[in-house]
C-alpha positions, 0 to 999 in steps of 0.5 A: 865241669860238673858245676858248669853243666848244672848252671847251664841246665838251670839257665835252660830251665829259666829260658824254657819255663819263663820266657816272659813278654817281649818288651818294646824295642824302643824301651831300654834300661834307662827308660825303665829306671826313669819310670821307677824313679818317677813312681818313687818320687811321686808316690813314695813307693820304691820298686827298685828292690823287686826282681826286675824281670817280674816288674817288667813282665807285670808292667808290660801287661798294664802297658798292653791294657792301656795301649802304651808302646814304650816306657816313655809313653806310659810315663806320659800317661801317668803324668796326665792321668793320676788315677792310673797309679792305682790300676798300675799298683793293682797290677804290680802288687799280686795279692794271691792268697788263701786260707791255710795255704799249703796244708802240710806246713800249717798242720806242722805249725799247729800241731808241733811248733805252736804248742812248743812256742806256748810252752816256752812262754810264761803263763798268761804272757802276751803272744805277739804275731806278725803276718807280713805281706798279708794281702786280703787277710786270709793268712792273718785270720788263718793264724787267728784260728790256729792260735785260738784252737791252741789256747781256747777262745778266752785266752786267745782274746786276752793274750794274742795280738796279730799284726797284719801288714801290707803295702796295698791299701785296697787289699788292707781295706778288704782284710779289715772288712773280714768278709769273704765269698764262699769260694774264698773259704773253700779251704777252711775245714767245715768245723773251723768254718762253723766255729770262726765265721758267721754266714751273712747272706752269701758271705762268710764274716770272721767273728767280731770278738776274735777280729779285734785281736787282728790289727791291720796296717800299712808297712813297707818291709824294705823302708819301714821299721819292723814290729818288735818282740814278735813270737811268730812271724809269717811271711809266705811267698813275699820274699820271692818278689825281691832281689837277693840284696833286698831279701837280705835287708828284709831278713835283717828286719825280721831277725830284729823283730823276733824275740829270742826263740821266735819262729819264722814261717816262710813260703814254699819258694823261700829257703833262706839259702843265701842268708841263714846266719840269723835263723836255724831250720826247724823244718826246712821242707815246710820252711819253718825257722827259729831265730838264732841269738847272736853269739856275742850277745848270748855269751855275755854273763855277769861278772863278779868285779864291777867296771866303771860305767863311763864310755872308756870302760864300756869300749874296753869291755866290748873289746875284751869280749870280742877278743875272747870270743874270736880267740884262736885257742879254745878257752873256757872260764869256771867261776869259784862256785864251779859254774862255766860262765864263759866259753869262746867260739873255738871252745864251743866248736871243739868241745861240742858245747852249746850256748845253753851250757853256759851257766851250768855247773861244771860237774853236769858237763861232759867237759868235767872229765873229758878230755881230762879230769878237770875238777882235781886240777882246778882244786890244785890250781886254787891251792897252789895259786899258779898255772897247772898244765897237762900235756898231750892228754888223749882225746877222741872227738865224737865226729872224728874217728882218729884219736887226738891229743890236747894240751890243757892249761889251767890259770887261776884268776885272782880278784882285787882282794887277792883271792881266786875268783875263778879259773881259765882253762885253755885247750890247744890241739897238740896232735900234730906236735905229738905225731911229729915227735913220735915220727922223729923218735922212730925215724931219726935216720930217715928225717930228710925223706920224712920232711920231703914227704910231709912237704909233698903232702901239704902241697897235695892238701893245698891243691885239694883244698883249692879244688874243693873250694872251687867245687863248693863255689860252683855248687853254691852258684848253682844252688842260688840259680836254682833258687832264683828259678824256683822263685821266678816260677812261683811268681809266674804261678801266682800271676797265672792264678791272678789272671785266672781269677780275672778271667773267671770274673769276666766269664761270670759277667758274660754268663749273666749278660747271656742270661739277660739277653735270652730273657729279653729275646724270649720276651720279644718272641712272646710279644711278636707271637701275640700280634695279629699281623705279620711282623718284619724288623728291618735294619738301615739297609732294609735287611730282615732281622726279625720275621715272626710266626704270623708272617710265616703263616701269612706268606708261607716263608720261614724265618730262616729263609728270609732273615738277612735278606733284603725285604724288597727282594722277597718273592712273596704274595705282597707287592713289596716294591709298593712298600719301599716308599713307606719304608724310606719315609720312616727311615727319613723321619716319618714316625709311622706310615700306612699303605693298603695293598692287594696281595696273595696269601700262602694259599693263593687267595686274594686278600687286602693287606694293610702294611704299617711301617714304624721307625725304630729309635733314632741314632745320630739323626737316622732311624736305626731301622723299621718295623713292618706290620702286615695285617690281613683286612679281608679276603678277595675271593 
């Protein structure tokens, strides 16, 4: 019931937080799949591994831009206009990134993990780094700064290679240029900015001598082969765009790519909850993991006896390794020199042994004296050339409060020359057997009752295990759903950031256009102010668009009173009806027409006024308007 409530809450969160755009009703899943198949067949780009909801939302945005009402219509557009592919990919592939994005994880990487990584590598050994999904390069150059700070500039140039990959060719071109605007480098601390960037006009360019250590190239994380022998792999906020199956494939590639002890650095929305067998968390909060070496590969050690190098011998050896590793009895092997050379999975779990303990002298391990003193038993085993056993040795595991008992059996391993080459030690849990024997001795009279009680206890345990299993499954499902929700919200956040950047660019363009328009208006006002006569600019319907200061002075009417009014309806001292013909002539193709009229100025004085009409530039064969210039020649009295 609790798991169901959690799942319901998670679904409610997804529904309320990310409703997504409503797709056209005519489009169905089959049409959408056909479109994805078309992209894969014609452009070699497989989007089927991406989250479907994200793809639909981004594709719908592009369809709205071009006015396509259905997937079929947009598919027709792609076939007719190949240049649309580039614009579609720009929409689907979100390139939101920043220098040193999320300060906390980068600080932990620089201060803790990079020094630890360098300490485990030989002096002057090459350091190989992979920035997967690098977008426009900010992440790759952030890595370069972190490593250069840790190694020094000379050692960085000699030892470090950073491979930065992405599927977006345009973003890679930007990354190769290594040139960024002031806003893009705002997150870089001033000291690092001065040390690693050169200011060229209004741009910041990453230093060329360090830039040579960063190699950019195209790589599809799903389809292309991974780069190998990587010490540090950074893939931040990229996995969240893929579905669970594709994430598992990519993580398998990452595991192959990383060298033993390599570090994986993910984004804040990616936690490896569903695929963590190959990686162990170094700092889960900051999404930093280390590669876990496969147990079978790590557990193999050299043998004193040679095995023929034919196919049958190899298969036999592999089968023997697998059988030993999967054995249900805890077992370790000590060689003649006293080193522990083998320990199967059961033994490592029961006796708290680490893979790094393999190859160490037995005397340096707690196993040598707990649960029993093994060294004397080993010597006895070698001396007698037969198995030695100790039954029900008391043993208390650190993680368990109750005492347990083990059967310990030592068997000598004899070489082909008849001499011992080692000893195999098996540990069997005898706790249940001992308890049953003690209970039998103490309660012989009540044997039947004890049996029934044991049976009842077993049934209750089985029921409890089933309930716990059900609860665990519900919690895992809830966890996966919440993880999916987190990735979806992070995806939407990056989409919104991308749209905000687009809107900011549009606003900047509008601002520049407004400034230019104001400058043009100021220029025209200055021109009109220098003219001797009054000027009125009319549109095609003879409405007043411009009325200069000289016209106001001449007729006593302000511009705010006449702009937008028909010129022929103005009540001023000029007989405007007698100007109508000149205006029509200019409209119909006569460039300039002049008429001299008697008029009365704003003071009531009679004047002679020359009215000149000039057509504005012709558009579609018809003048766009008329400029009317009214000039006082002399006074009538």
